[in-house]
C-alpha positions in Angstrom: 125.3 137.1 94.6 122.0 136.2 96.2 120.4 139.1 94.3 121.6 137.7 91.0 120.5 134.2 91.9 117.1 135.5 92.9 116.8 137.6 89.8 117.6 134.6 87.5 115.1 132.4 89.4 112.4 135.1 89.2 113.0 135.5 85.5 112.9 131.7 84.8 109.8 131.2 87.0 108.1 134.3 85.6 108.7 133.1 82.0 107.2 129.7 82.7 104.3 131.3 84.6 103.6 133.8 81.9 103.5 131.1 79.3 101.0 129.1 81.4 99.0 132.2 82.0 98.6 132.9 78.3 97.9 129.2 77.6 95.0 129.1 80.1 93.8 132.6 79.3 93.0 131.5 75.7 91.0 128.6 77.0 89.1 130.7 79.5 88.2 133.2 76.8 87.0 130.5 74.6 84.7 129.1 77.3 83.5 132.6 78.3 82.5 133.2 74.7 80.0 130.4 74.9 81.8 128.1 72.5 81.7 124.3 73.1 84.2 123.5 75.9 87.5 122.1 74.6 88.4 119.1 76.9 91.3 118.1 74.7 92.7 121.6 74.8 92.4 121.8 78.6 94.1 118.5 79.0 96.9 119.5 76.6 97.4 122.7 78.6 97.6 120.8 81.9 100.1 118.3 80.2 102.3 121.1 78.9 102.3 123.2 82.0 103.0 120.3 84.3 105.9 119.2 82.1 107.3 122.8 82.0 107.1 123.0 85.8 108.8 119.6 86.0 111.7 120.6 83.7 112.1 124.0 85.5 112.3 122.2 88.8 115.0 119.9 87.5 117.0 123.0 86.7 116.4 125.2 89.8 115.9 122.5 92.4 115.6 123.9 96.0 112.1 124.6 97.2 110.7 123.9 93.8 111.1 120.1 94.4 109.3 120.3 97.7 106.5 122.3 96.1 106.1 119.8 93.2 106.1 116.9 95.6 103.2 118.5 97.5 101.2 119.4 94.3 101.9 115.9 92.9 100.5 114.3 96.0 97.2 116.2 95.9 95.4 113.8 93.5 92.1 115.0 95.1 92.7 118.6 93.8 94.8 118.6 90.7 94.3 117.4 87.1 95.8 114.0 86.3 98.8 115.3 84.3 100.0 117.3 87.3 99.8 114.4 89.8 101.4 112.0 87.2 104.3 114.3 86.1 105.1 116.1 89.3 104.6 112.9 91.4 107.9 111.7 89.9 109.7 113.9 92.4 108.7 111.6 95.2 111.1 108.9 94.2 113.0 110.2 91.1 114.9 113.3 92.3 118.1 113.4 90.3 121.1 112.7 92.7 124.1 115.0 93.1 127.6 113.7 92.3 129.2 112.6 95.5 132.3 114.7 94.9 130.1 117.8 95.2 129.1 116.7 98.7 132.5 115.6 100.2 133.6 119.1 101.2 130.4 119.7 103.1 130.5 116.4 104.9 134.1 116.9 106.0 133.3 120.5 107.2 130.5 119.0 109.3 132.7 116.2 110.6 135.6 118.6 111.4 138.1 116.1 109.8 138.7 114.1 106.6 136.2 111.6 105.5 138.6 108.7 105.7 139.3 109.6 109.4 135.8 108.5 110.3 134.6 106.0 107.7 136.5 102.9 106.5 134.5 103.1 103.2 131.7 105.1 101.7 129.5 104.1 98.8 129.4 107.0 96.3 126.2 105.7 94.7 123.4 107.1 96.8 120.8 104.9 98.5 118.2 107.7 98.0 118.1 111.3 96.8 115.4 113.7 97.9 114.5 117.4 97.7 116.8 118.6 100.5 119.4 115.8 101.1 121.0 112.7 99.8 121.7 109.4 101.6 124.8 107.2 101.2 125.8 103.9 102.7 129.1 103.8 104.7 131.1 101.6 107.2 132.7 102.8 110.4 136.1 101.5 111.4 134.5 99.3 114.1 132.6 97.5 111.2 129.2 99.2 111.9 127.2 99.8 108.8 125.7 103.3 108.7 124.0 105.8 106.4 125.1 109.4 105.9 122.3 111.8 105.3 123.9 114.9 103.9 122.2 118.2 103.3 122.9 119.7 99.9 125.4 122.6 100.5 123.4 125.3 98.8 119.9 124.1 99.8 119.4 126.5 102.8 120.4 129.5 100.7 118.2 128.4 97.8 115.2 127.8 100.1 115.5 131.4 101.4 115.7 132.8 97.8 112.9 130.6 96.6 110.7 131.5 99.5 111.1 135.2 98.7 110.5 134.5 95.0 107.4 132.3 95.6 105.7 134.7 98.0 106.1 137.5 95.5 104.7 135.4 92.7 102.0 133.6 94.7 99.1 135.7 93.4 100.2 134.8 89.8 101.0 131.1 90.2 98.7 129.3 87.8 97.7 126.5 90.2 95.5 123.8 88.6 92.7 124.0 91.1 90.8 127.2 92.0 90.3 125.7 95.4 94.0 125.8 96.3 95.2 129.0 98.0 98.8 129.5 96.7 99.9 131.4 99.8 98.5 128.8 102.1 100.2 126.1 100.1 103.5 127.9 100.3 103.1 128.3 104.1 102.5 124.6 104.4 105.6 123.9 102.4 107.7 126.3 104.4 106.6 124.7 107.7 107.6 121.2 106.5 110.9 122.5 105.0 111.9 124.2 108.3 111.4 121.0 110.2 113.4 118.9 107.6 116.4 121.3 107.4 117.3 120.8 111.1 119.2 117.5 111.3 119.9 117.9 115.0 116.2 118.0 115.6 115.8 115.0 113.4 118.4 113.1 115.4 116.6 113.9 118.6 113.3 112.8 117.1 114.9 109.5 115.8 116.2 108.7 119.2 112.9 109.5 120.9 111.0 107.2 118.6 113.5 104.5 119.0 113.0 104.5 122.7 109.2 104.7 122.2 109.3 101.5 120.2 112.3 99.7 121.8 109.9 97.0 123.3 107.8 96.6 120.2 109.0 93.8 117.9 106.8 95.0 115.0 109.0 98.0 114.3 112.6 99.0 114.2 114.0 102.5 114.4 117.8 103.1 113.6 120.1 104.4 116.3 121.8 107.7 115.7 125.6 108.4 116.0 125.5 111.9 117.6 129.3 112.2 117.7 129.3 112.2 113.9 126.1 114.2 113.3 125.4 117.9 113.1 122.8 120.3 111.9 123.5 119.4 108.2 124.8 115.8 108.6 123.1 112.8 110.1 124.8 109.5 110.7 122.6 106.6 111.7 122.4 102.9 111.7 121.9 101.1 108.4 118.7 99.0 108.3 119.0 96.1 105.8 115.6 96.0 104.2 113.7 96.7 101.0 111.9 100.0 100.6 108.3 100.0 99.6 109.3 101.7 96.3 110.6 98.4 95.1 107.4 96.5 94.9 108.6 94.1 92.2 111.4 92.7 94.4 109.1 92.6 97.4 106.5 90.5 95.6 109.2 88.3 94.1 110.5 87.6 97.6 107.1 86.5 98.8 106.4 89.4 101.2 102.8 89.6 102.3 102.3 93.2 101.4 98.8 93.4 102.7 99.9 92.1 106.2 102.7 94.6 106.1 100.4 97.4 105.3 98.1 96.4 108.2 101.1 96.5 110.5 102.1 100.0 109.3 98.5 101.3 109.7 98.3 100.0 113.2 101.7 101.6 114.1 100.6 105.0 112.8 97.2 105.0 114.6 99.1 104.1 117.8 101.6 106.9 117.3 98.8 109.5 116.6 96.2 108.5 119.1 98.2 107.0 121.9 101.9 107.8 121.9 101.6 111.5 121.0 104.8 111.4 118.9 104.8 110.3 115.3 106.8 109.8 112.1 105.1 112.4 109.8 106.5 111.4 106.4 105.4 107.9 105.4 106.7 108.1 101.9 107.3 104.6 100.4 111.0 105.1 100.5 110.9 105.8 104.2 109.3 102.5 105.1 111.5 99.4 104.8 110.4 95.8 104.9 112.8 94.0 107.2 113.1 90.2 107.8 109.9 88.6 109.3 107.8 91.6 108.2 109.3 94.0 110.7 108.7 97.6 109.7 111.8 99.7 109.4 111.2 103.5 109.8 113.7 105.9 108.4 113.9 109.7 107.7 112.5 111.5 110.7 112.6 115.1 109.5 108.9 115.4 109.9 108.6 113.4 113.1 106.7 115.6 115.5 105.5 115.7 119.1 101.7 116.4 119.3 100.3 118.6 122.0 99.2 117.0 125.2 95.8 115.2 124.7 95.8 116.0 121.0 95.4 112.4 119.9 92.5 111.6 122.3 90.8 114.9 121.4 91.1 114.2 117.7 89.8 110.7 118.1 87.0 111.9 120.3 86.0 114.6 117.7 86.0 112.1 114.8 84.2 109.3 116.7 81.6 111.6 118.2 80.9 113.2 114.8 80.5 109.7 113.4 78.0 108.4 115.9 75.9 111.6 115.9 77.0 113.2 119.2 77.1 116.7 117.7 77.8 118.6 120.9 80.6 116.2 122.0 82.2 116.5 118.5 82.0 120.3 118.5 83.5 120.5 122.0 86.4 118.3 120.9 86.9 120.3 117.7 87.2 123.6 119.7 89.6 121.9 122.1 91.8 120.9 119.0 92.0 124.6 118.0 89.6 125.0 115.1 89.1 128.8 114.8 85.3 128.8 114.3 83.3 129.8 117.4 80.5 127.5 116.2 81.3 124.7 113.8 78.2 123.3 112.0 77.7 119.5 112.1 77.7 119.3 108.3 81.0 121.1 108.1 82.4 118.8 110.8 81.2 115.8 108.8 83.1 117.2 105.8 86.3 117.4 107.8 86.0 114.0 109.3 85.1 112.5 106.0 88.1 113.9 104.2 90.4 112.8 107.0 89.1 109.3 107.1 89.1 108.9 103.3 92.7 110.1 103.0 91.8 113.0 100.7 93.6 115.6 102.9 92.1 118.4 104.9 92.0 122.1 104.7 90.4 122.6 101.4 86.8 122.8 100.3 85.2 120.0 98.5 82.8 120.7 95.7 79.2 119.8 95.6 79.8 117.1 93.0 83.2 115.9 94.1 86.6 117.3 93.3 86.8 119.6 90.3 86.8 117.3 87.3 90.1 117.2 85.6 88.8 118.8 82.5 86.3 121.3 84.0 86.6 124.6 82.1 88.1 127.3 84.3 85.2 129.6 84.0 82.9 127.0 85.4 85.6 126.1 87.9 85.7 129.7 89.2 81.9 129.7 89.5 82.1 126.4 91.3 84.8 127.7 93.7 82.7 130.8 94.5 79.6 128.7 95.2 81.7 126.4 97.4 83.2 129.4 99.3 79.8 130.8 100.0 78.5 127.4 101.1 81.3 127.0 103.6 80.7 130.5 104.9 77.1 129.7 105.4 78.0 126.6 107.3 80.2 128.5 109.7 77.8 130.6 111.7 80.5 133.0 112.8 81.4 133.7 109.2 85.1 133.3 109.9 87.3 131.6 107.3 88.0 128.0 108.3 91.6 127.3 109.5 92.6 123.7 110.1 95.0 123.5 113.2 98.5 122.8 112.0 98.9 119.5 113.8 95.6 118.3 112.5 96.7 119.2 108.9 100.0 117.3 109.4 98.0 114.2 110.6 95.7 114.6 107.7 98.6 114.7 105.3 100.0 111.6 106.9 96.7 109.7 106.5 96.6 110.9 102.8 100.0 109.5 102.1 99.3 106.2 103.9 96.0 105.8 102.1 97.7 106.2 98.7 100.5 103.8 99.7 98.2 101.1 101.1 96.1 101.3 97.9 99.2 100.2 95.9 99.9 97.4 98.4 96.3 96.1 98.9 94.1 97.7 96.2 90.5 98.2 97.3 90.9 97.0 100.9 90.5 100.4 102.6 93.1 99.4 105.2 93.8 102.8 106.6 90.1 103.6 107.0 89.4 100.3 108.7 92.4 100.7 111.1 91.2 104.2 111.9 87.7 102.9 112.7 89.1 100.4 115.1 91.3 103.1 116.7 88.2 105.3 117.2 86.1 102.5 118.9 87.1 103.4 122.5 86.1 107.0 122.0 82.5 106.3 120.9 81.3 106.4 124.5 77.9 105.1 125.2 76.7 105.5 121.7 76.6 102.1 120.1 74.4 102.8 117.0 77.4 102.3 114.7 79.7 99.9 116.4 77.2 97.7 118.2 75.4 94.7 116.9 72.0 93.0 117.2 69.4 95.2 118.7 71.9 97.8 119.7 72.7 98.4 116.1 69.5 100.2 115.1 68.0 103.3 116.6 64.8 105.0 115.7 65.5 107.9 118.0 65.6 111.4 116.3 68.7 113.4 116.2 71.0 110.6 114.9 71.8 112.9 111.9 71.0 110.4 109.3 73.2 107.6 110.4 70.7 104.8 111.0 71.7 103.2 107.7 75.4 103.3 108.5 74.6 101.8 111.9 72.5 99.0 110.4 75.2 97.9 107.9 78.5 99.2 109.2 81.0 98.5 112.1 80.6 95.2 113.8 77.5 94.5 111.8 79.6 93.7 108.8 79.9 90.3 110.3 76.2 89.7 110.9 73.7 92.4 109.9 70.7 90.0 110.0 69.7 90.5 113.7 69.5 94.2 112.9 67.4 93.5 109.8 65.0 91.4 111.9 64.5 94.2 114.3 63.9 96.7 111.5 61.4 94.4 109.8 59.5 94.0 113.0 59.6 97.5 114.4 59.6 99.9 111.4 59.6 98.0 108.1 59.3 101.4 106.3 61.7 103.7 108.1 62.7 107.3 107.3 66.3 108.1 108.0 66.2 111.4 110.0 67.6 114.3 108.0 67.4 118.1 108.4 64.9 118.8 105.6 63.4 117.5 102.4 62.1 114.0 101.5 65.4 112.3 102.5 66.0 108.5 102.6 63.8 105.6 103.5 64.7 102.0 104.3 62.3 99.3 103.2 63.0 95.8 104.7 60.1 93.4 104.2 60.0 91.1 101.2 56.6 92.2 99.8 57.7 95.9 100.0 61.1 95.4 98.5 59.6 93.2 95.8 57.1 96.1 95.0 59.8 98.8 95.0 61.9 96.7 92.6 59.1 96.1 90.1 56.8 99.2 90.5 57.5 101.8 87.8 56.6 104.5 90.4 60.1 103.9 91.8 62.8 105.2 89.5 66.4 103.9 89.2 67.7 107.3 87.9 70.1 108.9 90.4 68.2 112.1 91.0 69.3 114.6 93.7 67.5 114.2 96.9 66.7 117.4 98.8 67.6 117.4 102.5 70.4 114.8 102.1 74.1 115.3 101.4 74.5 115.6 97.6 76.8 113.3 95.7 80.4 114.0 96.3 83.7 112.2 96.0 83.1 108.7 94.8 79.3 109.1 94.7 79.7 111.7 92.0 82.2 109.5 90.2 79.7 106.7 90.1 77.0 108.9 88.8 79.2 110.1 86.0 80.5 106.7 85.1 77.2 104.7 85.3 74.7 107.5 84.5 74.0 106.1 81.0 73.5 102.3 81.5 70.7 99.9 82.2 71.5 100.2 85.9 70.5 103.8 86.2 68.0 104.7 83.5 64.2 104.1 83.2 62.1 103.3 80.1 62.1 104.1 77.3 65.9 104.7 77.6 66.4 101.6 79.7 64.4 99.5 77.2 66.6 100.7 74.3 69.9 100.0 76.2 68.9 96.6 77.5 67.6 95.5 74.1 70.8 96.4 72.4 73.1 94.9 75.1 71.0 91.7 75.5 71.6 90.9 71.8 75.3 90.4 72.6 74.6 88.7 76.0 72.3 85.8 75.2 71.9 82.5 77.1 73.4 80.7 74.1 76.6 82.8 74.4 76.7 82.1 78.1 76.2 78.3 77.7 79.0 78.3 75.1 81.3 79.5 77.9 80.8 76.3 80.0 83.9 74.4 78.7 86.1 77.5 79.1 84.8 78.1 82.7 85.5 74.5 83.6 89.0 74.8 82.2 89.7 78.0 84.2 88.5 76.4 87.4 90.8 73.4 86.8 93.7 75.7 86.3 92.9 77.8 89.4 92.5 74.7 91.7 95.6 72.9 90.5 97.9 74.5 93.1 95.5 73.6 95.9 95.5 69.9 94.9 99.2 70.0 95.9 99.3 72.3 98.9 96.0 71.1 100.3 95.2 74.8 101.2 93.5 77.6 99.3 92.4 81.2 99.9 89.0 80.8 98.2 88.8 84.6 97.5 92.2 85.4 96.0 92.8 82.0 94.3 89.3 81.0 93.0 86.3 83.2 93.5 88.1 86.4 92.6 90.1 85.3 89.5 87.4 83.1 88.0 84.8 85.7 87.2 87.4 88.3 86.4 89.0 86.1 83.8 85.6 85.1 82.4 84.2 88.6 82.0 87.6 89.9 80.8 87.7 87.3 78.0 84.0 87.9 77.2 84.6 91.6 76.8 87.9 91.2 75.0 90.4 92.3 77.7 93.8 90.7 77.2 94.7 88.0 79.6 97.7 89.8 81.0 95.6 92.7 82.1 93.1 90.7 84.2 94.9 91.1 87.6 95.2 94.9 87.0 91.5 95.2 86.2 90.5 93.2 89.3 92.7 95.4 91.5 91.2 98.6 90.0 87.7 97.3 90.2 88.2 96.4 93.9 89.6 99.9 94.5 86.5 101.5 92.9 84.0 99.1 94.5 85.4 99.5 98.0 84.0 103.0 98.1 80.5 102.2 96.8 78.7 102.1 100.1 76.2 104.3 101.9 77.1 107.9 102.2 78.9 108.4 105.5 81.7 110.2 107.1 83.6 107.0 107.1 82.9 105.9 103.6 85.8 105.5 101.3 86.7 108.4 99.1 89.2 109.9 96.8 91.3 106.9 95.9 88.6 105.6 93.5 89.0 108.6 91.1 92.3 107.3 89.8 90.9 103.8 89.4 87.9 105.1 87.5 90.0 107.2 85.2 92.4 104.3 84.5 89.5 101.9 83.8 87.7 104.2 81.5 90.9 105.2 79.7 91.8 101.6 79.0 88.3 100.6 77.8 88.3 103.7 75.5 91.3 102.2 73.9 89.8 98.7 73.6 86.6 100.2 72.1 88.6 102.2 69.5 90.5 99.0 68.5 87.3 97.0 68.1 85.7 99.7 66.0 88.7 99.5 63.6 89.1 95.7 63.8 86.1 93.8 65.3 86.7 90.5 67.0 84.6 87.7 68.6 84.1 89.5 71.9 81.3 91.3 73.7 82.5 94.8 73.0 82.7 94.1 69.3 79.2 92.6 69.5 77.8 95.7 71.3 79.4 97.9 68.7 77.7 95.9 66.0 74.3 95.7 67.8 71.9 98.1 66.1 68.1 98.3 65.7 66.8 100.8 63.2 69.9 102.9 63.6 69.4 103.0 67.4 72.9 102.0 68.2 74.8 102.5 71.5 76.5 105.9 71.6 80.2 106.1 72.5 79.4 107.2 76.0 76.8 104.5 76.5 79.1 101.8 75.1 81.9 102.9 77.5 79.7 103.1 80.5 78.1 99.7 79.7 81.4 98.0 79.2 82.7 99.4 82.5 79.5 98.3 84.3 79.8 94.7 82.9 83.5 94.5 83.7 82.8 95.4 87.4 79.4 93.8 88.0 80.4 90.8 85.9 82.7 89.5 88.6 82.0 91.2 91.9 78.7 89.5 92.6 80.1 86.1 91.6 83.1 86.6 93.7 80.9 87.3 96.7 78.4 84.5 95.8 81.1 81.8 95.8 82.9 83.1 98.9 79.7 83.6 101.0 78.5 80.2 99.9 81.7 78.4 100.9 81.6 80.1 104.3 77.9 79.2 104.8 78.7 75.6 104.1 81.7 75.6 106.5 79.4 77.0 109.2 76.7 74.5 108.4 78.6 71.2 108.1 75.5 69.1 107.9 74.5 70.9 104.7 78.0 70.6 103.4 77.9 66.8 103.7 74.4 66.7 102.3 75.5 68.6 99.2 78.6 66.4 98.9 76.4 63.3 99.0 73.8 64.8 96.6 75.6 66.9 94.0 72.4 67.1 92.0 71.3 69.7 94.6 73.9 72.1 93.3 71.5 74.4 91.4 69.2 74.8 94.3 72.1 75.2 96.7 73.5 78.1 94.6 70.0 79.8 94.8 70.1 79.2 98.6 73.5 80.8 98.9 72.1 83.8 97.1 69.2 84.1 99.5 71.0 83.2 102.7 73.8 85.7 102.4 73.2 87.9 99.3 76.2 89.4 97.5 74.1 92.6 97.1 72.5 93.7 100.3 70.7 96.8 99.1 69.9 98.9 96.1 68.4 102.3 95.6 65.3 103.7 94.0 63.8 107.2 93.9 60.0 107.8 94.4 58.5 109.4 91.3 55.4 110.5 93.2 54.1 110.2 96.8 53.7 106.5 97.6 52.2 104.9 100.7 53.7 101.7 102.1 52.4 100.2 105.3 50.8 103.5 106.4 53.9 105.5 105.8 53.8 108.2 103.1 57.1 108.3 101.1 57.2 111.7 99.4 58.1 112.3 95.8 61.8 112.7 95.3 62.7 110.6 98.3 65.5 108.0 98.0 64.3 104.5 98.9 66.9 101.9 99.9 65.5 98.4 99.3 67.2 96.1 101.8 67.5 92.9 99.8 69.4 91.1 102.5 66.6 91.8 104.9 63.9 90.8 102.4 65.7 87.5 101.7 65.3 86.6 105.5 61.7 87.6 105.8 59.7 84.9 107.7 56.5 86.0 105.9 58.0 84.8 102.7 60.5 82.0 103.6 60.1 79.2 106.1 62.7 79.2 108.8 64.6 81.9 106.9 67.7 81.9 109.1 68.5 78.3 108.3 70.6 77.3 105.4 68.8 74.6 103.3 70.5 73.5 100.2 67.4 71.7 99.0 65.1 74.7 99.4 62.8 74.5 96.4 60.5 77.4 96.9 63.1 80.2 96.8 62.0 83.4 95.1 64.9 85.4 96.5 65.6 89.0 95.3 69.4 88.8 95.0 69.3 89.4 91.2 66.6 92.0 91.4 63.2 91.9 89.9 61.3 93.2 86.9 62.9 95.1 84.0 66.0 95.8 86.1 66.7 92.1 86.9 70.4 91.2 86.5 71.3 90.5 82.9 74.3 88.5 83.9 72.5 86.2 86.4 72.9 83.1 84.1 76.6 83.6 83.9 77.0 84.1 87.7 75.0 80.9 88.3 77.0 78.9 85.7 80.3 80.0 87.3 79.2 79.3 90.8 77.8 75.8 90.0 81.0 74.8 88.2 83.2 76.2 91.1 81.2 74.4 93.8 81.1 71.2 91.8 84.9 71.2 91.5 85.5 72.1 95.1 83.2 69.4 96.4 84.4 66.7 94.0 88.1 67.2 94.5 88.4 68.0 98.2 86.7 65.5 100.6 87.0 67.7 103.7 87.1 71.4 104.3 88.5 73.2 107.3 88.5 77.0 107.9 91.9 78.3 108.9 91.5 79.7 112.4 91.3 83.5 112.8 92.2 84.1 109.1 88.7 85.0 107.7 88.4 88.7 106.8 85.5 90.7 105.4 85.5 93.5 102.9 84.5 96.9 104.4 81.7 97.6 101.9 78.4 96.7 103.5 76.3 96.9 100.3 78.4 94.5 98.3 78.7 91.9 100.9 81.8 89.7 100.6 85.0 88.4 102.0 88.6 89.7 101.5 90.1 86.4 102.8 88.8 82.9 103.2 91.6 80.4 103.7 90.6 76.8 104.0 92.5 73.5 104.3 91.6 70.2 102.8 
């Protein structure tokens, strides 16, 4: 019987695999022949193959579901159709009819169903790859859940395992980086844990005891007298799963606060308690009354080896602050198989873990393999990456991630994706991990310190001076660090292993020069001796590589001339009545409640609505675009092991896909909006290309509101912390224009921007070599005492205020008039309608991105 089942499953799988093989082979041959790559063909092949695998899995079930779940979760490795189609198996596994499960339940109970349960709901609460959950009531009135293993699942898993191992070399996985055998081993390990319900019952009880005194979380009790290896009966927790976001939002749940609580719980489990719930799927996390976290499904709950949590934290923290030797020692203690692990490879591992991209697979030089990269190129890229990793590992051994580390990495990956749906762009998991690592940084304070401790010119810091200056605790106040930098080394080279590297320029005169001097290029050229663009950095380069932001004359001149025709001061001034109307609408609820979160209720929605309407984005899509833009912008910081990562790829793809559709509509039917105007803008046939139009639209959409959001939020906070200036501005509203300029100088929304030296350039006796990247620290320049009198004082009447917040020269911000208009109208309304402002205690929160300086929360009362 098993042989017949196996033969059928081999035949069905082989048929699907052979079809996929032929489909991809045609495309590979086309690319190898030198023909123009066929992106549409590759995308169609991905779409067809993913759907065939989905349909085959619905038929065969068993291990196929688990495999599809794993593939669907790897958005960092697989093309979009695979993650979209196979990701359905996380919350849409077809349930089994209850009648097919009754015999198995009664066999495990050793008696009839009605001898134990007063009632059983035949409609499942949840259905997964290996089991199904039903609600029931015991005769004493206790509400419970029955988790029953599918009767045939253990047999199917054994058959599928044999089939999969035989077919592993022929499985047409969508990424050359993925090792099919390793992937199957990972699946098998997880399935083995999940099939043992007795072990799950023990894990559940253990975690319940761990958290019995913690009122933030609740773990259900288990009924061991009714449980067995294939049946688990446990307490029913009355809450809403995180898969039901619509009901959660409708009920008023603070999803962001809930996500923070979950993140804190998981870092506590990993780094302190040594025993953790390893499957944070949205359906396994319940929102209970008062925001209590309900944890269910403990099939992957696991005890970590003694000292694993502290060792992992020590490795990541030491790598982050540049203690190479300490990081390597901790890595070896964790069980990495390399005798010598290079600092760069260690950075790679730490970066992928912190960013939630998963660990155990190589990352390409220019980010994950593009979704439409031809396979011939993909194979060449994979070979190059394999050689690179082998060079990094001095022993030459193949890198093996310790199993417990891989499980933790998988958990972080799932949580990062989950939190991004609850609080887009906030980077909650990364921020929580940084806080958890703080105790393990030891004496090194370059990153987490502040003031003079935040900046170090000592060699050997492995290029982290920039991170230290802007990151960690300095997010709150980077200006003491700027002052030290201006005084000690105003032109400072970030230490790197080789090549021209990166330089920090902090004095006003030098920043002004770098922004205007054509010897400094804005083109994002590779810099030898520094880590090449990867992850989100590569995505940025691809998305913004053909805009005014990142091109030089004559290309820049052509692009700006065409765009500026559709972005004139007259058009901006015509927006004034509409901006005033939007501000009135946004502030209406605050006039009743006498409280407002300035960020989420005013400074965020206002510019998003304005730029959306200007571009032609439908009103109903404005919240979606603000969330996606936040998600993308949260990762646009300095390159660092703790910078945000893979989650921005989905946001970028969705934004570009949507704008592609808008552009196509406007080409067919122009309207009175900016995209239509840019399409129409031509000069001697020198129109914007399709790629340029898309990139420029995306740039305007994001830049059009982000700086204004930060300008208004930072300005309100500055006034709250300088009440004399607040009252002065209230008494003299004619000072509003100068006040807005002072907000821009005092706490600039953009703290730094990059240039590349075209040739060797000397600044203050330091020779910056050709090809070096130069970070112009705008925030530091705007507080330079050589340019501004009493620069650390907020002065809303400051008349002589040539700040650099909107840039200088040919690259000065085209949207500056619109940002000024929106800010002046917003402040005028706030000051005129609300006579007193009071910051809600302990509620202020900053965004983690140090380059785009702004707030995530700013609640004030009136």
